N, C-alpha and C positions, 0 to 999 in steps of 0.2 A: 224749561223749569224756571219759574220766576224766583223761587226761593233758592238761596245759595247757602250751603252749610258753612258754619264757622270754620276757619282754617286754624287748627290747633297745632302746636309744636310737638305734641306727643300724647300718648294715652293718659287718661281714659278717652277713647274716641266716642263721638256721638253714636256711632254704630252700637257700641257696647251698652250705652245708656238706653238706647231704644230696645235692644234685646231684653235687658233686665226689667224694662217696664211693660213687657208684653202681657204678663200674667194679668195685669189690671184691665186689659182690654176685654177679656172674656165675659165677665158678668154683664157689662153694658151692651156689648154686641149681641149676646145670646138672648137678651130681653128686648131687642130692637123692634118697635112697632112697624117701622118702615120695611124691615126685613120680612116680617110676617105678610105685609101687603105684597111685597115682591113674590113671596112664595105662593100666594093666592093667584097672582097673575100667571105664574109658571104652571101651576096645576091646571088652571083653566085652559091654557094653550095646549098642554099635553092631552087633556081630555078631548079636545076638539081635533086632535091629530095635526096640530100646527107646530112649526119648528120652534125649538128653544135653543138659543145659541148664547154662549158666553164668549167675550172677546176682550183683548187688551194687548199691550206691547211690553216686551221685556219681562220683568218680574210680574207685571199685571197679567201678561198672557199665561204665565205659569199658574197664577192664581185662577185664571179662567179655566185652564185645563183641570186643575184640582176641583174647581167648582162644578164642572160638568160631571165629574165622577161622583161628587157628593149628591148632586141632584138625582142622578140615576139610582144611587143606592137608597136615598131617602124615599123615593117615590116608586121604587121597584120597576124602573124602566131602563131602557138603554138608548134612548133617542136624544137626550140632551147632548149637545156638541160644543166643542171649543174651536174657535177660528182665530187666525191671525187678523188683527184689526185692519191692517192695510188691505188685505184681500177681501175682508168683509165689507169694506167701503167701496171696493171696485165692483163686487158682485153681491149686492145686498139681498137679504132674504125678503120674502113677501109674507106679511102677516106674522103671527106668532109673537114671540118675545125675544128681544135682544138685551142681554145684560152686559153692559160695558163696565170695565174696571179701569180706573185711572186715578191713582192715588192723589195726584195734585190737580185733577180735572183739567189738565192742559195738554194731553197727548193728542196731537192733531189727528192721527189715523183713527183713534178710538172715537173721538168726537165726530169725525166724518162718517164712521160706520153707523153711529147712532142716528145721525141726521138722515143718512141714506135709507136705513131700514125704516125709520119713522115715516119717511115720505112714501113708503110702499106698504103702509098699513100695519107695521109691527108696533107692539107696545114696547117702550124703551125704558130701561132702568140703568142708572149709573151708581156704582159703588165708589165712594170717594171720601177722602179726608178733608176736602175743601168744597163743601156743598154750596157755598156762596159763589163759587166760580163756575158752577155747572148750569148750563142753559139748554143743552141739547136733549135732555132726557125728560120723559113724562113723570118718572118717579125717581127720587134721589134716596139712596140708602147711605146715610152718613156714617163714617167710622170715626172713633173719638180721639185719635192721636195722630198728628202729622209727623212723619218721619223727618228727623233733623239731619239725617245722613243720606247721601245719594246712593250709597250701598244699601238699598232698601231692604229692611227686615220687617218692620211694622207694615210696610207696603205690600208684603206677601201674606203675613198671618192675618191681618185685619180683614181683607176681603175673603180669605178662606173661611174665617169664622162667621163673617156676615152671610155668606152663602149657606153655610151650615145652619145658621139661625133661621133661614127661610122655612125650615121644616119644624121649627119649634122645639128643639131638644133642650134637656136640662143642662145647667152649667157645671154641675158637680164633676162628672167624668172628665170634662175638658180641663178643669183646674188641676185635677189629679195628674193628668198626663203632662201638663206644663211643669208642675212641681217636680215630678220625677225626672223630666228632661234637664231641668236646672241642676238637680242632684248629680247628674252624670257628667257635668262639665269637666271634672278631672280626667275622665276617660277621653274626652275630645281633645284636651290639651296634650295628652300622651300620644294620641293619633297624629295630631298636627306635628309634634316634635319628630315623630318617626318618618313623616313624609316631606318635611319642609325643605330638604335638600334636593328633592326631585326636580328635574327640569320640566317635567310635564306630568299631568295626571289624567287618569281615566276614571270614570265612574261606571259601575255596572249595577243594574237594578232591574227588577221584574215587577209586573203588575202596576199598581199606582205609585210604587216607589220610583218608576221612571220619571214621573213629574218632579219628585223630590230631587232626583239626580240632575235634571235639567236646571233646577233652581240652584242647587249646590254648585254646579259648574259656573253659573253666572256670578254667584257671590264670590267664588274663589278668583275668578278672572277680574272682577271689579275691585275686590278688596285686597287680595294678596298678590294680584297681577301675575298669576301662574296660568299658563295655558291648560285648559281642561276640555276633554271630549266626553260628553255623556252618552252612554250606550246601554242597550238592554243586555240581560244576562246571556241570552242566546246570540245576539248580534255581535258581541265582542269576540266570539269565537269563530267568526266567519270573515277572516281577513285582517281585522284591525290590529291584531297582535304582531303583524309583520312590521309595523312601525314602532313597536315597543321594545324596550330593553331594560337593563338594570338602572337606567336613569329615569325610568318611567314609574310613577307610583299608581296604585290602584285602590279605589275606595268602593267597597261593595255595600249596598244598602239592602237591609232585610227587615223592613217594618211591616210590609203587607203580609198578614197571616194566612191569606187564602192560598190553597195549593202549597202549603208550607213544605211538605216532604219533597215534592217535585222541584220546587225552586231551590231548596237547600241542596239537593243533589247537584243541580246545575251550577250552583255557586261553588260547590266543592270542585267541580270540573274546571271552572275558571281559576280557582285558587291553585290547582295543580299546574295548569299551564303557566300562570304567573310565577310560580316557584321555580320552574325550569328556567325561565328568563331572568331570574334574579330580581324580580320586581318587589319592592316593598308594598305590603298590602295591609289594609285595615278594613274591618267590617263594622258598620253601624247597625244596631238593632235595638228593639225594645219589645217587651211583651205587654200589650195593651188590653185591658179588660174593662167590661162594663160599658162598652160603646160599640157602635157598628164598626166592622173591620176596616172599611175604606176610610171612614172618618178618623178612626184611631190612628191608622198608619200615616195619613196625611198630616194630622196635627202633631203627632210625635216626631215625624220626620222633619216638619217645618222648623221646629226649635232646635232639633239636633243638627240640621245642616247649618243653621245660623251660628250656633255655638262653635261648631267645627271651623267654619269660615273665620270667625272671630279669633279663634286660637291660632289659625294660620297667619292672620294679620299680625298678631302679637309675636309669633315666632319669626316672621319674615321682616318685621320692622317697617311695614308699610302703613300709609295713612289711607284708610278706606273711604273716608267721608266725601271726598270730592271726586272719587274715581279718576284720579290723576289730572283733573281739570285745573288744579292749581299750577300745573306745568304748562308753559306757553304752547308747546307742540300739541298737547292733547286738547287744550282749550281751542286752539285753532282748528283742529280736526272736527271737534263738536260743532263749532260755528260753521265750518264748511258744509257739514252734513245738514245743518239747519237752513243755510242760506243758498245752497247750491253752488256750482262752479262759477268762477268769474266769467263775465261775458266773452272774454277772449280765451277762455280755458278750453281744454280738449273735451270733445263730446264723448260720452260713454260708448264702449264697444269697439 
């Protein structure tokens, strides 16, 4: 990351300013000509039976996961996939389309994946807020706002909306979803206050809410520095609660309206087990209308998870913007990960 956030002494954090500015992203992104071009490439590849893969790292990988679900819903297919960028660089696809997501156009694994797939005949697309820094992709889809916090929020919603824009949807329903999410901020503040004293958190989600749960876990670990394990509604009941107790908090996500009754029943089962263990529990949900169910769940969930994470940050008194890299130990860890071990250091394994 060449850009480094401003080190502030207290709130308002840059993370909050980014979240509050996200509504302004939607009209420009949903009218993006480059997104339309990307959508045409994707449709052509799917029509020819060729692979369509979305990839990224960290928050961008979660946006890729969400993006694959959006493509499949918009085009009525199930073949668009998301891959870890490092793995995609090691075993690149042949032909088709690879959509790389890198907010700052500087993630080595994502750029390597684009280069490797391009060398094997794939059409390559990069979604980024720094288009001038992108050289590996055939088509650049620029997003209009660069995140000023390393606890990326714009870096998740921007590519999610950019991929949604590839199918040419109207902006109105998206703006309504975002406005309603901002209105629910007091609910998220109450949820954070209820869970802020927990030593550990679990998220439980079904359907596309599992992507939201993964991104929520990352934001809480980056921003509030609380360990979080993201799980599915069914998965959490198969052994994971053996490590939970009254010091563990639970966040259930119920945005995906598909199979509502079955998922609600399973969520009640999870709640019953958590109650026996004395776990503090909150459920995030929203009723979204006028938009496709996957898109509505992912967009509503995106802003909900970000506002909840922000309220955790404020309740815990942490600085989210540098994800602890203002502290020498964590900066050294990041540098070690980037540069590798010292020549006389231990070999892995």
